[in-house]
C-alpha positions, 0 to 999 in steps of 0.5 A: 481514486485513480489507479494513478493516483493510488500507486502514488499514495502507496509509494508515498505511504511506503516511503514514510513508513520507511523513513520511521521506526520505533521499537516493539511496535506495530501501528495499524492505518486504515482508510476508505474513499469513495470517490467516481464510482469507486469503493476503495479500503486500505490498510497499512501495518507496519511493524517496528524493531530496535528503531527501524521499520523491518516489515510493512504490508499495504492491503487495499480492496476497491469494488465498483459502486456505479454503473459507469464504472461497471460498464469499463471494468473490462478495461480498467481490471486488465489495467490493474492485472497488468500493473499489479502482478503476482510477485514473490521475489526480493523480500517482497511478495504481492498478490492481486485478484480481479473479479470482474463479475463483482466488480472487484480488485484486491491487492496486497504487497508485503514487504521484509526490509532486511531480506529485501535486495536493493531493486526490489526497495526501489521500485516501491520508493523505499531504497533510502531506508538509512539516509533519515529517520522519525518516530513511530508518532511521526509516521501516524500524524502524517498518516493520520494527516493524510486521511487515515486511521491509526492505532 
């Protein structure tokens, strides 16, 4: 999965959760994918209260699995570092780590919906939280149709 494709998937996932809600529930979804010399594992945990999502945590772990990708790892890791820099502001915490020796990249974003500023929500594609709502089951179904396994 390319960095651009992952970023679009991340925005779509955040958007799905931004429009969902259920009282006092937690939804955990995982996905594993291997493509073009990269192995990727993603996890999303969404907490709901009073029919609204309150917190999101998304993590992604990627590892180069073939020599071709490893040869271009330096360029790829520079790109990843520039696109996913650490941040802690406006109710959003982003952490990332690149290990050039093990050819791995770890990324995490946590969003506290109530604390996040409108600009921070917009940056992650979830600035229209109150525009529409669908249920917990709809979110689970949509993510499972996208290849996630949810519990």
